[in-house]
Each structure stands twice: as structure tokens, then as C-alpha cells.
N, C-alpha and C positions, 0 to 999 in steps of 0.2 A: 485594721490598718491604722497605724499610728500617724498622726499629724502633729508635728512639733511646732507650736505656735511661735516659738522663739526663732524659727527659721523661715516662717511664711510671711508673705506680704499681708498687711492688715485686711485688705479686701478679701483675700482668700479665707482668712480666719472668720470674717463676717459671714461669708457664704456658707461655710461649714456649719456655723452655729445656727443661723436662721433656717437652714434646711433640716435641722434635726431637733432643735428645742421647740417643739410644736405640740399641740396648738397653743398659741399665746393669746390671752385676752387683749382687747384693744382699748386703749384709753383715748377717747375723743375729748381733747382738752379745750375748754373754752376759757379765754382770758380777755382782759381789757387793758388798753394802754392808759396813760395818764389823762388823755383827752376823752376817754370813754369809748374809743373804737373797739368793737368786739372782734376777736380772732378765734377761729376754731381749726384744729388740726388733729389728725389721728397719730397715735404712737403705739406700736406693738411691742416695744420693750417696756412692758408694764405688768405689775401685779400688786397684791396686798402683802404687807410684810410684818404687821404687828397688830395685836388685839387691844392693848390698853396702854397708850392711846391707839386707836385704829390709824395705821399709817399705810398709805399707798404710795407707789413710786413709779416713775417712768424715766426713760433715758431720752433726752432731747439732743439731737445732733445739730451742728452748725450749718450755716449756708455754705455753698461751695467755696466762697472766698474767705470763710473762716469766722464771719461775724455771727452773733446770736440770731437765731430765728425769732419771729415775733413772740411765740409762746414762751420761750425761756426769758426773753428780754422783758416781757410784761410781768412774768412772775417775779423776776429779780427786782423789778421796780415797785410792784404793788403787793406782792406776797399773797395773792389769792388766785384760785382757779377752781373750775368745776370739771370733774371727770364724768363724762357721759358714756355709757356702755353702748356697744353697737349691736343691734339686732339684724336679723336677715332682712327685715322690712326697711331698715335704714342704711344698709350696706352700700347701696348705689350712691346715696347722698354723701356718705362718709368718703367714698372714693373721689367724689368731686372736690371735697374740701382738702384732699391730699394733693391736689394740683398746685404747682408752684406759681400762684398768682402774685402779681406785683403788690407792694404795700398799698394799703388803702382799699383793696377790694374786699367786699363782704362775702366771705366764702359760704356762709350759711344761706344768704340770699341767692347766690349762684346755684346752690344745691336745692333750692326750693324748700328750705327748712325754716322753722320759726323758733323764737326764744321766748322764755317766760322768766320772770324775776326769780332769783334765788332767795332763800330765807335768811342766810347768815353772811353771805359774801356779795360783793358788787357784781362780779361777772354773772351773766344769766346762765341758765341751763337750756339744753335743746329739748323742746317740747316733745318731739317725736321719739326721743330715747326712752326706753322703759326703766332705766336706772340712772340716777345722777348722784354724784358724791361731791358735796361742797367742801372745799379744802382751803386751809391756810398753810403757808410754807412751814415745814418742819425742819428741813435741812436741804441745802444745795451742795452737791458733792462733785467736784471736778473729776472727770474720768477720761483722760486723754482728750479727744475732740468733743466728747459728749459732756453734758451736765446731767447728773442724776438728780432728779427733782423728787424729794420726799414731801408728801403733804399729809397733815393731820386732818382727818375727816371730821368736820363739825356737824354735818347733817346729811341725810340721805333721803332721796325721793325714789319710791318704787311705784310704778303704775298701779292704780287701785285694783284692777281686775287680776293682778298678779300676786296680790297679798291674800293668802288663805285665811289667816287668823292674826289680826293686828296685835291682839293682847299677848299672844304667844310668839310673835315675830316669825310666823311661818310664811315662807315665800313659795309660790308656785314656780320654782326655778325653770322647769321645762317651758312654761308658758311665756317666759321672757323672750325666748327665741334668739338667744345671743349667739354670736359667731366668734370664731377664733382665727387668728392669722396662721397660715401654713407656710409653705415654702415658695420660692420663686417670687415673681413680681405681682402675681394676681390670684394666688390660691388661698381659699378660706375653708373652714370646717364648720358644719352645723353641730349643735349639741343634741341632736335627736337620736344618735346612735349611742345608747348608754347601756352599761351593765352594772350590777350591784355586787360588791364584795363586802360583806358585813364584818365589822371590826370584832376582834376576839381579844380576850384577856390572856395574860400569861398562863393562868390556871387552866383555861380552856385549851390552850395549845398543849400544855403538858398532858392533859387528859386525852387529847387526840393521839399524842405519841404513844401513850401507854396502851390505848385501845388498838393501835396498829401493831404492837409487838406480838 
């Protein structure tokens, strides 16, 4: 079935996309304002986009009245943030921080979560998150009502017991227990249901075709 986005209301386009572009990793973004107040909020319009430099990005929407939410406002003002990834063990806390609290409320305290200092940036990271990426602003891109925030990763924290070999940079990815955003208002996916498809070269593919003749 064809859906012409040029003829549909924006909300309908959004519903179609978030119901089918799944699962999406979740950026749990920690920022600070100029007074040092910490803010944390989750964003599922998120992914990694570049390897050198390593750049990650997420889409930050506005408040209902159109003003910037704290995350985007803080990043615009200070140029630093930390992306913490969400595990199954922290998903309930993440859900609490997604609530529309009034300004000045410590979302992490409400969720019973703690922070630890970052190594390269002022905003802290969430101690309970198994992965944290310290970022500085790479680019802010207006996209309709949203602001696409691109951040250059300056440093990365991975929980010690999830690192198989520090020298070889081998990570025990399944042990991270990360979750992805699915459809609707409350559906998520675990990363426990996996299957492997080994990469092949063009020569191997040609050999397979010849063998099948």
C-alpha cells in the first residue's frame, strides 16, 4: 500500500515511520544548563553515522508550545552531552525520565538513578547505564519542528564486565542487555533473539552461483 507523505498530515507520517522503522536504539541524553542543573531524557530517533570522526545523532523535538526542550537548549548553550544506552535493567528508570516534568525537577533522582563524572565533558553520565558516549556538538541541523543533534564522540565508557578484551576492543555485546524502541507508546525489543549471517566476498558469491549451475 502506498502512503504519499505529501498528502498526509505530519502526525500520520510519524505514526507510519515509528511503527515500521524498528527496532531503534535509544539515546538517553544527559545535559547540563549554564547553572549546572542536570537534565536527562530519552530519544529513540537515534543512531551512529560516522566512523572517523565517530559521530552519533538524535532528533530532539520541541515542547508543545514550540520552544526548545531542555536537552536541545542545553546543548545549544554549552555544546556538550552524554549519550547513555538503555539496558533492560534500566528501562523502567528511562521511562520515568521520559515523563514531562516541570523545569527544575531532577529526572534521574525521580527515577532512583545516580550519576558519575565524565572524563571529557561537564555533563555526567548515568552510573547504571552499561554504555556511555561523551560528546561535543558536531552540528545542529534544523529539520522542521525537530533539531537533529550530531555529536562527535570524545570518549566511551563500557561496563568492565562487558569488555572481553580491552587490548583488542572486544565487547560482550549480548551481556550489555540493551533494548530497542518498537512501535506504539510502550513497546520495546530485547537483543536476545539473534541470528548470524556471515559476510561474503564477491568472489565467494560468484563461486556459489557457479556451483549452483
